[in-house]
C-alpha positions in Angstrom: 0.0 0.0 0.1 1.0 3.5 -0.3 0.7 6.9 1.3 1.0 9.6 -1.3 2.0 13.1 0.3 1.2 16.0 -1.9 3.1 19.4 -1.4 2.2 22.7 -3.1 5.1 24.1 -5.2 3.4 27.2 -6.4 1.5 29.9 -4.5 -1.9 28.8 -3.3 -3.6 31.4 -5.5 -2.2 29.3 -8.5 -3.2 26.0 -6.9 -6.7 27.4 -6.2 -7.2 28.0 -9.9 -6.3 24.4 -10.7 -8.4 22.8 -7.9 -11.6 22.0 -10.0 -9.4 19.9 -12.4 -7.6 18.3 -9.5 -10.8 17.5 -7.6 -12.2 15.8 -10.7 -9.0 13.8 -11.1 -9.4 12.6 -7.6 -12.9 11.6 -7.9 -11.8 9.6 -11.0 -9.1 7.6 -9.0 -11.8 6.7 -6.4 -14.3 5.5 -9.1 -11.4 3.3 -10.6 -10.9 1.9 -7.0 -7.1 3.1 -6.6 -7.6 5.7 -3.8 -9.1 4.6 -0.5 -8.8 7.9 1.4 -7.9 11.4 0.8 -7.9 14.8 2.7 -6.2 17.9 3.6 -2.8 17.4 5.2 -1.3 19.4 8.0 2.4 20.1 8.4 4.4 18.0 6.2 1.9 17.7 3.3 -0.8 20.0 1.9 -2.9 16.7 0.9 -2.7 13.2 1.8 -3.9 10.1 -0.2 -4.0 6.4 1.0 -4.1 4.0 -2.0 -4.7 0.3 -2.5 -1.8 -2.1 -3.3 -0.8 -1.5 -6.9 2.4 -1.9 -8.8 4.6 1.3 -8.1 5.1 2.1 -11.7 1.3 2.1 -12.2 0.9 4.5 -9.2 3.6 6.6 -10.3 1.9 7.1 -13.8 -1.5 7.8 -12.3 0.0 10.5 -10.0 2.0 12.1 -12.9 -1.5 12.6 -14.4 -2.7 14.9 -11.5 -3.4 18.3 -12.8 -1.5 19.9 -10.1 1.6 17.7 -11.3 1.0 18.3 -15.0 0.8 22.1 -14.3 3.9 22.0 -11.9 1.9 23.3 -9.1 2.8 20.4 -6.7 4.6 17.3 -6.2 4.2 13.8 -4.6 6.2 12.1 -1.9 5.2 8.3 -1.8 5.7 6.2 1.0 5.3 2.4 0.5 4.4 0.3 3.5 3.2 -3.2 4.1 0.0 -3.6 6.3 0.4 -5.9 8.9 -2.6 -5.0 11.1 -5.7 -3.8 9.9 -9.2 -2.5 11.2 -12.1 -4.8 10.5 -13.2 -2.6 7.8 -10.1 -2.8 5.7 -9.6 -6.5 6.2 -10.5 -7.1 2.5 -7.7 -4.9 1.3 -5.4 -6.6 3.5 -6.3 -10.0 2.2 -5.1 -8.7 -1.4 -1.9 -8.2 0.1 -1.7 -11.7 1.5 -2.5 -13.4 -2.0 
């Protein structure tokens, strides 16, 4: 699984202009089943995304398509981790890792 930390690299006024396109892109990733959770970050990241397990190359390609990244308004730092304990609501996701 991955945690993708999005950090703005441009002034927020420029980021705000591209927000509708970014929001539509995020909705698409939820619809496709890649993203599990997303939200505003505090401190180290401006936004945080938790993804399903996927090949890292595929995730990198998807993140490169974020309008914020395409327009050079933000960058991602991706943290890969192996889930070893899971809340009951996420057991099905952890089972994917075990197979």
